N, C-alpha and C positions, 0 to 999 in steps of 0.2 A: 526243374525248379521253375520253368517258365510261367507256371499258373500263379506264382507270387510277383512276377514282374509287373511293373506298372507301365501301361501303354503310353505312347508318346503324347497322345491327345490329353493325357491327364497331367502332364509334367508343367503345363503352363496354359492359363486361360488367355489365349491371344485375343486381341481386340479386332472385331469385325468393323473395319472402317467404312463399310457399305451403308451403315446406319446414318452417316453424317451426309447431309444433303448440300454439301459445299466442297470446294477444293481448298480455299484458305480461310483464315479466321477473318479476313476483310469482308467476306460475304456473310458473317454471322451477325445477327442483331445484338446491338449493345445491351449489356445486362449487368446489373450489380445487386448482390445479395448474398445470402449464406446458404450452402447446400448441405443437406442431410442432417439438419439439427432440429427436426419438427418438435421433439419432446422439449428440448432446452428453449426453443423460441417461445413455445406456448407458456412455459413457466415463467420466462423473463416478462413477457407481455402481461401475464396475470399479476406477477409481483409489482410491476411498475404502475399498472392501472389501479390496484386496490389501495385506497387512501385510509389506512388504519395503522394504529401503532403496532410496532413489532413486526411488520411486514416488509422489513428490509430483505435484501437479496444476496445470497452467496452463490457466485458463479463459479461452478467447478469444472475442471478439464485440464487437458494438457496445452502446452504452448502450441500455437499454430492452428488451433481448431477454430479461430475466428471469435472466441469468446470476448476479447478485449474490444476489437473493432466493433463487433455487433452489439455489445452492451452499451458502447458509446453512441452508436448511431441510432439505436432504439431510444435511448434517453433523450437524444437530440430531437427525435421525432415527437415524442410525447411532450417534451418541454415547450413545444410550440403552443400547446393548449394551456399552459400555465400562465394565469394572469394576475397571480397574487403576490408577485415579488415586491419587496419593499426597500426603501432607503432607510438607513440607520445612522443616528448621529449620537455621539456622547457629548453632554454638556456638563458644565460645572454645577456642582450641587452647593447652593449658597447656605443651606443649613448644615450639610455634612460634607465638607469638601473632599473627605477621604473616600466618599461613595459617589462617584460620577453617575449622572443619570442617563439612561438609554432612552431615546426617542425614536419611534418609527414614523415614517411619512410614506405617502403615496409615491410610486416609483417616479423619479425625476424631481420630486419636491425638495429632497435633501440638499441638492446644490442651490436651489433657490433660497432655502432657509438659511444656509450659510452665507450666501451672497447678501441677503437682506440684513442679517445681523452684522456682518462686517461693515456694510454701508452705513447702518445705524451708528455703530461706534465711531467710525471715521467721521461722520457728519457731527456727531455730538462733540467729538474732541475740538471741532471748529466752532460749532455754534454755542456751546456752553460758555466758554470763555468770551465769545463775542457778546452773548446776551447779558452776561454778568459785567460787561464794561459798556453797555449801551446807554444812550441818553435816558431812556426811560427808567433803567435800573438806577442811574446816578440821581435822577430826580427823586425817585422813591426813597433812596438811601439818604439824600440830603434832608428830606422831610423827616425821616426817622431821627437823624442827628439833631435837627432843629427842635423837634419835640423833646428829644432827650435833653438837650441843653436847657430848654425852657423848664422842664421839670426839676433838672438839677439846680438851676438858679433859684427856684422857688424853694427847694429843700435847703439850700445853703442860706437863703434869707431867713428861713424859719429858724435855722440853727443860730444865726447871728443875732436874731432878735432875743434869743434866750442867753447866748454867751455874753451879752452886754453886762448882765448883772454880775458876771464873774470875771470881767475885764479880759476877755479872750475874744479871738475872732477866728472864723472858719473861712478857709479858701479851698476851691476845687482845682486841682492841677492834673497834669497828664498822668502823674504817679499816684493820684488819688487825693483824698481829703486830707488837709493839714490844719492844725491849730497853732496859734501863737498868742502870748500875752500882749495886751496893748496898754498904753499909758497916754491919757489925754486923747483917746481916739485914735492914736497912732501906734503902729507895731513897735514893741520894745527892741531896741538895738542890741548887739552883742556887748557893747560897752555898758549898756545900762544892766544887762543881765549879769555881767561880771561884777558890777558895784553892789549887787544885792547881797545882803548879810544872810546868815544862816536862817534867821527867823523869818525873813521875807521869802526866802526860797521855799521854806517849809510852808508857808501860807499860800504860795503860788501853786505848789503841787497839790495841796488840799483842794484848792479851787478848781484845778484842772480835773482832779478825779471826780469831784462832785459834778462838774460839768459833763464829763463823760457819762456818768450815771444817768444824768437827766436827759441827755440827748441820745441814749443808746438806741432807742426805737426809731429815732429820726435818721440816725446814721444807718440803720439796717435798711430803711427805706431807700437810702442813697445806694447801697449795695445791690439791693434788689432791682433797683432801676438800671444799674449797669449790667446786670445778668439779663434783664428784660430786653435791653438794648441788643445784646448779643443774640438773644433768642429771636427777636424781631428781624435782626439782619439774616440769620440763618433761615428763618421762615421765609423771608423775602426771596433769598437766593434759591432756596429748595422749591418754592413756588415757581420761580422763573425756570428752573431746571426741569421741574415736572412738566410745565407747559411746553417746554422745548421738546422733551421726550414724547409727550403725547401727540405733538404735531408730526413727529418723525415715525411714530408707531403706527399711524394709520394705514399705511400701505401693507406692512407686515401682518397686522391684525386682520386685514380684510383678506389677504391671501390664505392665511392659516386659520380662519375662523372655524373650520370644521375639526381642527385637531386640538383637543383640550390641553395636552401635554405641552404643545408648543406655546399656546396662549398663556398658559401658567408660567412657563419659562420666561416668556417676554415680560410678564409682570414682575417676576422676580428680578429680572435684569434691571427694570425700571426703578424698583425699590432700592437695589444695591447702588445704583448710579446716584440716586438722590442722596443716600446716606454717604456716598464717597465722592461727592461732586467736586471736592477740593482737588482730587486727582486730575480732573478734567481742566481745572483752572491752570494746572501747571504743565500741560502737555506741550505748549510752545516754549521751548528752551531759549533763553536769551543768548544773543551772540557773545556776551562778555564771559560766559562760563567756559572754563577750560579744564583740561587734564582730567584727573581721576574723579573729581567731583562730578564732572559731566557724565563719565562713564557709569558711576554709581547711581546717579539719578536716572539715567536711561535704563539701566538694568532693573531698577526698582519699578519703574514705569511699566517696563515690558512684563516683568513678573506679575504685576497687578493686573494689567490689561488681558493676560492669558484667560482669566476667568470668563470673559466674554467671547472667547473664540469658540467656534463650532467645529467639533472633530467629525467631519463628514466620513464616518466610519465605513459604510457601505453605500457606493453610489451606483445604483442600476439604472440610471437615466438612458444609457446606450443599449440596455439589455432587451432583447425581443423575446417574450415567453418567459421561461424559467431558465435558471443557470444550470449548466452541465460542467462540473469541475472535475478534471482529472489530477489527484494529488499524487505527485510522483515521489515526493519526500514527506511521508506523513509522520513527522515528529510531533510532539506535544504541542509546541507553539505554533508550528505551521498549520495544525488542525484547528486549535482552539484559541489562537490569538496569543498576544502577549503584551506586557507593559514595559516600554523602554525607559531608560534612565539616561540623564546627562550628569557629568562630572562637574561640580561647581566647588572649587576650592577643596578638592579632595573627598567631597561628599556627594553621593549619588542622589539625584532629585528627579522628580517626575510630576506629571500633571495629567489631566484628562485627555489633552491633545496627543499624548504619546501612547495612547492605547491603540494597538495595531490589530487588524482582523486576521483570523485564520480562515482556511479553505472552507470550513463548515459555515462560517458567516457568509462567504461568498456564494455558497451553494444553497443558502437558505431559501426555502420554497421552491427548490429544485432538486438536482441529483448530484451526488458525489461518487466518484468511482476510485476505489483504493485497492492496491495489491495486498493480499493477505501476508505475503512474506515480508513486506516492508513495514507494515504497521506492527506485526507481532514481534518485530526486532526491538520495539520500543514499548516497555511495559506501561510507562506513563501515558503514552498516546493511546493505547488500546483501552486501558481502564478509563482515560478521559472521554473517549468517544462513547463507550457504553454509558458512562454517567450521563452525559449529554442526551443520549437517546432515551434514557430511562426517565429523566427529569423534564424532557422537552425544552431544555434551555441550555444555553452556553455560557458558562461561568468563566471569565477570564482571570487567571491568576498565575503568577510565576512560580513554577514548581521547583525551580532551581535558584536558591537564594544568593543574591549578589551580596558582596561584602560591603560593610560600611554604609548601609542604607539608612537615609534619614528620613525618607518619605516613602509611603507605601499606599497603594490604592486598592480598594475593592469595588470594582465598577458593578453597577447593577446588571444582572444576567439578561441575555437577549433570548427571546422566545425562539425555539428551534422547530422548524418544520421542514424536514429533509428526508429524502429516500437515499439510503446508503446502499451501494453495490460494491461488494467485496468479491475480488477475483482471486482465486487460489486453486490449489489442486485437491484431489480426493483425500489425501492423507491428512492435510491440514484441516479440511472439514471434519473428518472423523475425530481428530484430536480435540478440536474445539467442542464438537458435539458431546463427546464423552466427558470432558473435563471442565467445561465452562457453562454453568446453569444460565448465566446471562445470554449467552450466545443462542441457546434454544429459544428464548423468549424474544429475542430482538431480531433474529434472522429466520424467520419462519418460511421463507421461500428458498428453495434451492433449484437453480437452473444448471443442469448437468450436461456439459457438451460431450458428445460422443467423439471417439477417435476414428470411427469408421461408419460406413453407410453401405447400403445394398448396392451391388453393381447391376443396376437396371439401365435399360437403354435411356430412360428419362434422365437419370443421374450423369450418365456419360455425356449426353448432349448439353447438360447443364455445366459440366466441366469445360466443354468446348466453348460455351459462352463466357465462362469465367476467365479462360485464357484469352478469348477475344477482348473482353473488358480491359484485362491487364496490358494487352498489347497497345490498345488505344491510350490508356491512362499513362502508361509509362513509355510511350513511343518505341515499342519493340517491333521488330520485323514480324510480318504476318506468319503464322505457322500453318502447314498444310495438313490435311487430315491424317496422312500417315504418321506425321510427328505427333499428332494428338493421340493417336492409337497407342504409340510408344509411352506416351505420358500416362495414358490410362492403365497400361500394363505396370508401369512403375508404381502408380497409385495402389493397385492391388498388391504389389510386392511389399510396400510399406505397411499395408493393412494386414499382410501375412495371410491372405485368404483369397482364393480365386473368385469367391462370390462377393467380394467386398471391395470397397474403395476407401482410401484414407480420408479423413476429415482434417488432417494436419496440413492445410494449404500452404504453409510457409515453406514446406519442402518443394511443392510444385512451383511456387513463385521463384524459389532460388534456381530450380532447373530451367525455368523460363529465361531468366536473366543470363545464365551461363551458356545456354544454347544459342541465345540471341547474340552473344558476344563472339561465339565461335563462328557463327554464320557470317558476321560482319568481317571477321578477320579473313574469311575466304572469299570476301566480296560478293556474297550471295544476297539475293533480294527476298528469299523466302527460307524459313527455317524447315528443314526436312528431318526425317527419322535418323539420318546419319548424325546430324549435330546433336540429337538427343542422346544417341548412344555415345557419341564422343564426349558429351558433358558428363555423362554418368561415369564413363571410364576415367576421365579426368579427375573427377571427384574421388574415385577410389584410389587413383594413382597418388593423390595428394596426401592420402591418409593411411595408405597401407604399407608403410615402410617397416613396421614391426612384423607383419605378416611375411613380408619378402625376406627378412632376416631369418625368420623361423624356417622357411622353405630352404634357405641356404644350408641351415644346420641339418635338416632332414636329408638334403642331397649329399652333404659331406659325411654323413653317418654319425655326426656329433649327437643328434637326437636319434634314438633307436627306434625304427618302425619297419615292419616288413609288410609289403604289399603283394606279395605273392608267396606261395608255398603253404604248407600246413605245420601247425604246432600245437602241442597239447597244453592246455591250461593258459593259453595266451591269445588275446583278441585285441582289436582296435576299437576303442570307444571314440566318441565324438563329443567335443565341447565347443562352446562359443566364447570367444574373447571379445570384449568391447574396448576400443581404444578412444572412445568419444563419438567422433562423426562417423566412425566405421566399425562394423562388427564383422567378425569373420570366424570360420570354424577351424579348429585345430584338433587333429586326431591325437590320442593318448594311447599308448600301450598299456594294457591292463593284464596283470599276471596274477595266477592263483596257485597256491600250493596247498595240497591236502595231505593229512596224515592222521593217525590215530591220536585220539585224545578226547577230552571233555570240554574244551573251551568253546566249541561251536564256530561260528564264522566270526573272524576277527578282521577288521579293517585297519591297516597299518596307519592310514591317514587319520582315522578316529583316535587311535592310540597316542599319536603324537600331537593331537589337537591341531590338526591341519584340515579339519572338515567342518562343514556347517550342519545345522540340525536337519535340513532336508536330505542331506547326503546320508547322515547317520540313520535316519528313518528308512531310507531305501535299503541299507545294509541289514537292519533289523527285520525288514520284510523278507529278506532271503532266508533268514533262519525259519520264519514262519512257513515259507513255501516248502523248503527242503523237509521240515518236520512233518508237514501234512501230506507230502507226497510220498515220503520213504520211511517215515517212523510212526505209522499208525499202529503197527502190530509189533514193533520191536524198538528197543532203546536206540538212540542215536549217539554213537560214539565217534565223534568227528572234530577234528580241529582243521580249520582252513584260514589261510592268510591271504588277503587280497590287497593289492596295492596298484597305484597309478605310478608307473615307472617314470622317472626323471621329471617328476612334479614336485615343486618346492613352494608353492603357494597354497592358499586356502582353496579347497574344493567344496563346493555346494551344489545342491540340486539332486534330483533322484533320476535324472535321464539316463544314468549310466547303470541302473539297477539290473535291467535285463542283460545288458553286456557283461556285467560281473557274473551273473548266474550262468550264462553260457560258458564262460571260462571255468566257473566251478564245475559245471557238468562235464566239461571236457576233461578236467583233471581227474575227476572221479571215475569217469568211464574210460579214460585213456584213449579217447577217440580224438584226433586232431582237428583243429578248426582251420578253415580256409582263411588265410591272412589277407586275401585279397578283398574281403568283404568287412567293411566297418559296420558297426551297430549303434543305434540310439533307441531309447525307449524305457520308460519306467514299467514296472510290473506291480500287480497286487498279490495278495497271498494265494490267490487261486490261479496264478500264471497268466492272467490276461494282460496284454500289452496296453499301456496307456500312453495318451499323447504327450508330446514334449514341445518346447519352444525352439525357435532358431532352425527350423528343419532345413530351409533353404541355404543358410550359411554353413551348416554342418556338411550338407551334401557337397556343395561347391568347394568347401575347405578340404574334404577328402579327395575330391577329384583333382584339386590343384597339387596335392602332395603326390598322388599317383602319377600325375602328369610329369611332375618334377623328377620322380624315380624312373619314369618310363612306363607307359601304358602297355599291358600285355593283352587286354581284352577281357580278362575275367574279373576286373575290379568292380566294386559296387557298394551299395549301402543298404542296410535294412532299416525301415522306418515303421512307426505304428500306422495302422490302416487309417486311423482318424486324421493323420496329418496329410494325406494325400490332397485334401481340399486346400491345404496351405502351400501347395507347391506352385511357385512362380520362379522357376529356374532360369539361368542365364542361357542364352542361346548356344554357348560353347558346350555347356553340359548336355543340353538336348541333342546337338549334333553328334556328340560322342555316343549317346544312347542309340541314336538312329543308326550309327555305323557299327553297333554292337561292341564298342570299346568300353562301355561302362553300363552298368545296370542298377536299377533302383527297385528294391522289393518292399512290398507292404505286407505286414502280418498282423494277426489278431491274438495270437497266443504264443507262449514260449515254445510249444511243440513245434510250431511252424518254423520258428526261428532257428532252432537247433538242427532241424532237417536241412535248411538252406546252408548253414555253416559247416556241417559235417558230411552231408550227403546221406546220412543215415536217419531213418525215421526215429521219432522219440519213443513211440511205443505207448499203447494204451493198456491199463490194468484190467485183467479179466476178473471173473467172479471169484476166483481163488486168490486174488491178491497178487497175481504174478504179471510181469511184463514179458512180451514176446522176446524170444531169444534174438541176439544180435541187434536188439533196439538199444538206443542210448540209455533209456531208463532202466533196462535190464542189467546193463553193465554197471550203472550207478548203484542200483539196489544191491547187486552182488558185491561190489566193493565195500559198501557200508556194512554188509552182513559179516564180511571178513574182519572189518574193524571191530564189530562187536564181539566176534569169536576170539580175537587176538586179545581184546580187553578181558575176556573171561579167563583165558589161559593165564594171564598175568596175575 
């Protein structure tokens, strides 16, 4: 069987450290970048550079491939050329207070805008009361009153000229105009009024009514003059307030003369202050006010003056280039902003100053990076993001209703211009692409990060530079070239291919840290290959407790398995168990019983629903193979029962299908199988062996069990020939093969496998449809013919 054995040189692709022109990483040029992701890099660069709607980016791949760090670094690089970032402010809407207005300004102007308006209001709070109590104002006001009194006197004189005929007189008092009867030119006293009889009183009332009718128009002139005085005072005060505002607005108008929305807002502020200048007259509270009245007045003033406050919503004054935001918690409000509320006497209130930005606002005119798994946990956030991208604007609204709301705002939406980079895995991408129509339109670029790259000399040297960079960056001890060779081999092991290297560099970095720590504990100045091996062994030791427990059960005989001798219908199959950080191979005894019947091949695991669909498919393939091989010219009367002994969990995968077939052929032919050789590999209906996963773990797992039970020298494993390139076995297994204590076979067909396991050739069918005598297939065919004859007899 030596022709099927795999040579030592194929069990592991060792790294030739002669390619490294250095002794330690201290001699390697500093380098920072990403290795082996040409396709992803080109897609990312294209997606970031194209400035069109819908060309957002989905970055797919596994953790550790550099997708997060590279996406961020590339966005930072491109952000340097972004010069269109803006400042945004929310201001009070004087026409519709419930709809605050959004104003954008050039970068750095938002802070100036807020400062200018704050300064304007503070100055006006001082200047308006001051100017309304100035000497100039008092003089003008005095002139108004003098003119008013003169006009009033004329009107009163006119009234009294008429009232003489009716024995009445008019007087103007603080409470307004009053009339009273006169006698001999003098006002009638109370005593005189009381002495009047009914007839005289009646006559007096008649004169009064007639007088009022005659003087009605003149009295109206008097009332109009009073209103006119109030209007003139108001006009005077508003003119002074307007002049005061104009003098203070010159600076702001000049600064923002190129921003129409700012100029319009400042004009609206001016108009509102003129209309509400009385508020400014009362800003200086007198010292004699005390207690709750003072608090109420201050609260009312504060509520009123909030309208003039500028909500500096986004301040990019310190931003160079465009923003690059990593949103780690993409809830709806964290992304799209929110409106905050304050509790006043049990009622929630808000205003435009309590509108808070989200990360989309902060990333506007730049880039935002979001993890797919995080945003998809929140339906509102995902739908809100898509809505913003489709409409090119961000609308702030509270999607979760607060209770007892008395005020609500609908802020003006802000224009959105952002490149969204979502980072996730392939599965999420496929789900979104298949089920979300918006996703296809909004994320037209996919940058797919590979988990492996070719093991070329160039890439190996790049890994050395990668290690050198991390040594300098994280102040690690230098690594010699032998240790780097071991890291290269570990990388191929992770890639599960002799011709590949892993792109999941987080595992490499972890190994660097742990090897560095071990070297420091030994007071070494350089990390060598011994420390790499020790770090790998330590990691296995920390995580292989379950494997150790299983080996104890094999050794004690609790878990039944034979690693020597021959048995009919019994074989050792190989599976892989994953405990998180560590995966290992576990052999399973598989047994087959065959007998006369019509049930065909029955898997006990399938019958008790302890199998997955891939495993069930493998069992059904056995039926197809047996039928095509032995029942072309005769009926198949067979019942066969297959089971994994001492297996109590779910079994899945088809890698045991060839193993089950060997046990089935052994049972039918009654030729025993060598129990020292374990098997893995799936088959098709033509009997061709197909590759499987976890080949290194399966081989090493069986080797450890054989070692536990005692190596006799005939133990080994059969694997598919396609998996030879995946071999990156441990040095211990390779040493055992070198010493002929363990063997690894590769095969292409079932015929080769059954020959290795039984020592008997499978046999080839001749033109008469017969198999050679003493061959495995001859005995199988003979047994099946006997089953058919037995069935006929019954």
